[in-house]
C-alpha positions as a LaTeX table, in Angstrom:
\begin{tabular}{lrrr}
\hline
Residue & $x$ (\AA) & $y$ (\AA) & $z$ (\AA) \\
\hline
Met1 & 23.05 & 44.33 & $-22.66$ \\
Ala2 & 22.17 & 41.70 & $-25.12$ \\
Cys3 & 25.72 & 40.25 & $-24.70$ \\
Glu4 & 24.18 & 38.96 & $-20.92$ \\
Gln5 & 21.10 & 37.37 & $-22.95$ \\
Thr6 & 23.23 & 34.70 & $-24.17$ \\
Leu7 & 23.32 & 32.33 & $-21.78$ \\
Lys8 & 25.01 & 29.08 & $-20.96$ \\
Pro9 & 22.50 & 26.02 & $-19.83$ \\
Arg10 & 21.54 & 25.85 & $-16.68$ \\
Gln11 & 23.21 & 30.29 & $-16.10$ \\
Ser12 & 21.16 & 32.39 & $-14.57$ \\
Ile13 & 20.69 & 36.30 & $-15.68$ \\
Gln14 & 22.59 & 37.41 & $-12.96$ \\
Glu15 & 25.62 & 34.86 & $-13.40$ \\
Arg16 & 26.09 & 35.92 & $-17.35$ \\
Ala17 & 25.68 & 39.77 & $-16.04$ \\
Lys18 & 28.78 & 39.14 & $-13.59$ \\
Glu19 & 30.41 & 37.01 & $-16.63$ \\
Val20 & 29.98 & 40.44 & $-18.77$ \\
Arg21 & 31.29 & 43.05 & $-16.68$ \\
Glu22 & 34.31 & 40.55 & $-15.41$ \\
Ala23 & 35.27 & 40.04 & $-19.01$ \\
Val24 & 34.73 & 44.03 & $-20.06$ \\
Ile25 & 36.63 & 44.66 & $-16.48$ \\
Arg26 & 39.41 & 42.32 & $-18.44$ \\
Leu27 & 39.34 & 44.25 & $-21.67$ \\
Ala28 & 39.72 & 47.44 & $-19.74$ \\
Gln29 & 42.63 & 46.43 & $-18.23$ \\
Gly30 & 43.97 & 45.70 & $-21.36$ \\
Leu31 & 43.53 & 48.33 & $-22.85$ \\
Lys32 & 44.96 & 50.24 & $-20.08$ \\
Asp33 & 48.28 & 47.78 & $-20.18$ \\
Lys34 & 48.19 & 48.80 & $-23.90$ \\
Arg35 & 48.14 & 44.63 & $-24.01$ \\
Ile36 & 45.36 & 45.43 & $-26.12$ \\
Arg37 & 43.58 & 48.19 & $-28.74$ \\
Leu38 & 40.66 & 49.35 & $-30.18$ \\
Val39 & 40.43 & 49.21 & $-34.29$ \\
Ile40 & 37.25 & 50.39 & $-36.27$ \\
Asp41 & 37.26 & 49.18 & $-40.07$ \\
Pro42 & 37.16 & 51.98 & $-42.67$ \\
Val43 & 34.66 & 50.97 & $-44.09$ \\
Thr44 & 31.39 & 49.90 & $-41.96$ \\
Gly45 & 32.92 & 51.42 & $-38.72$ \\
Ala46 & 32.31 & 47.86 & $-37.09$ \\
Pro47 & 34.22 & 47.38 & $-33.86$ \\
Ala48 & 37.46 & 45.10 & $-32.93$ \\
Phe49 & 39.16 & 44.63 & $-30.11$ \\
Ala50 & 43.32 & 43.44 & $-30.99$ \\
Gly51 & 44.15 & 41.18 & $-28.58$ \\
Trp52 & 40.90 & 40.41 & $-26.74$ \\
Asp53 & 41.29 & 36.20 & $-27.16$ \\
Ala54 & 38.45 & 34.38 & $-27.04$ \\
Thr55 & 39.20 & 33.19 & $-23.44$ \\
Ser56 & 39.38 & 36.44 & $-21.57$ \\
Lys57 & 35.91 & 37.60 & $-24.20$ \\
Asp58 & 33.56 & 35.04 & $-22.49$ \\
Gly59 & 31.42 & 35.37 & $-25.10$ \\
Val60 & 31.09 & 39.03 & $-24.95$ \\
Ser61 & 31.07 & 40.54 & $-28.43$ \\
Asp62 & 33.63 & 43.40 & $-29.55$ \\
Ala63 & 30.14 & 45.72 & $-30.30$ \\
Cys64 & 28.90 & 45.24 & $-26.82$ \\
Ala65 & 31.90 & 45.04 & $-24.64$ \\
Leu66 & 32.20 & 48.53 & $-26.67$ \\
Arg67 & 28.61 & 49.53 & $-26.09$ \\
Ile68 & 29.67 & 49.26 & $-22.50$ \\
Leu69 & 32.67 & 50.84 & $-21.96$ \\
Lys70 & 31.59 & 53.77 & $-23.23$ \\
Asn71 & 28.51 & 53.94 & $-21.07$ \\
Thr72 & 31.05 & 54.42 & $-18.39$ \\
Gly73 & 32.17 & 57.23 & $-19.13$ \\
Ser74 & 35.68 & 56.68 & $-19.00$ \\
Pro75 & 37.74 & 59.45 & $-20.17$ \\
Met76 & 40.45 & 57.06 & $-21.28$ \\
Phe77 & 38.13 & 54.94 & $-23.13$ \\
Ala78 & 36.91 & 57.66 & $-24.83$ \\
Ala79 & 40.36 & 59.19 & $-26.04$ \\
Leu80 & 41.07 & 55.49 & $-27.46$ \\
Leu81 & 38.14 & 55.81 & $-28.79$ \\
Ala82 & 38.20 & 59.32 & $-30.68$ \\
Gln83 & 42.00 & 58.04 & $-31.62$ \\
Ala84 & 40.22 & 54.87 & $-32.85$ \\
Gln85 & 37.53 & 56.83 & $-35.06$ \\
Ala86 & 40.88 & 59.06 & $-36.26$ \\
Leu87 & 42.87 & 56.44 & $-37.81$ \\
Ala88 & 39.95 & 54.94 & $-39.56$ \\
Gly89 & 39.06 & 58.12 & $-40.60$ \\
Arg90 & 34.78 & 57.41 & $-39.68$ \\
Gly91 & 32.58 & 57.03 & $-36.38$ \\
Val92 & 32.14 & 53.71 & $-34.94$ \\
Asp93 & 28.98 & 51.52 & $-35.33$ \\
Thr94 & 28.30 & 48.75 & $-33.25$ \\
Arg95 & 24.81 & 47.93 & $-35.41$ \\
Thr96 & 26.33 & 46.87 & $-37.80$ \\
Ala97 & 26.50 & 42.83 & $-38.68$ \\
Val98 & 29.98 & 43.23 & $-39.94$ \\
His99 & 32.88 & 41.96 & $-37.13$ \\
Ser100 & 36.45 & 40.54 & $-37.23$ \\
His101 & 37.35 & 37.21 & $-36.10$ \\
Asp102 & 40.89 & 38.14 & $-35.86$ \\
Gly103 & 40.92 & 41.93 & $-34.03$ \\
Gly104 & 40.65 & 43.90 & $-36.95$ \\
Lys105 & 42.88 & 42.32 & $-39.41$ \\
Thr106 & 39.91 & 40.97 & $-41.87$ \\
Trp107 & 36.19 & 41.71 & $-41.67$ \\
His108 & 33.23 & 39.79 & $-41.99$ \\
Gly109 & 29.06 & 40.24 & $-43.22$ \\
Gly110 & 26.82 & 38.78 & $-40.14$ \\
His111 & 27.12 & 35.02 & $-40.72$ \\
\hline
\end{tabular}
């Protein structure tokens, strides 16, 4: 995944991959506990996780986390994704440069 390529100084790719896995595990637990929710921008389809704070993210983008969770094949995540897409009235698009810094309250173009 692309989010595994953004290394910190003196960090190996294996260490970064572990960090990403751990961040996504924390995200999945938050989704399960309903402390975090998936939001999709109704205009662009950009994903955001409301309630996923910067400390827990560890530099993992919402789009990258969504791709990882989709690839797990989790029925729970598939249901959450379907619900978020229904609420947004469109499908998710992880390729868009649009993103949110506040869990989907506002959306910004690439910067």
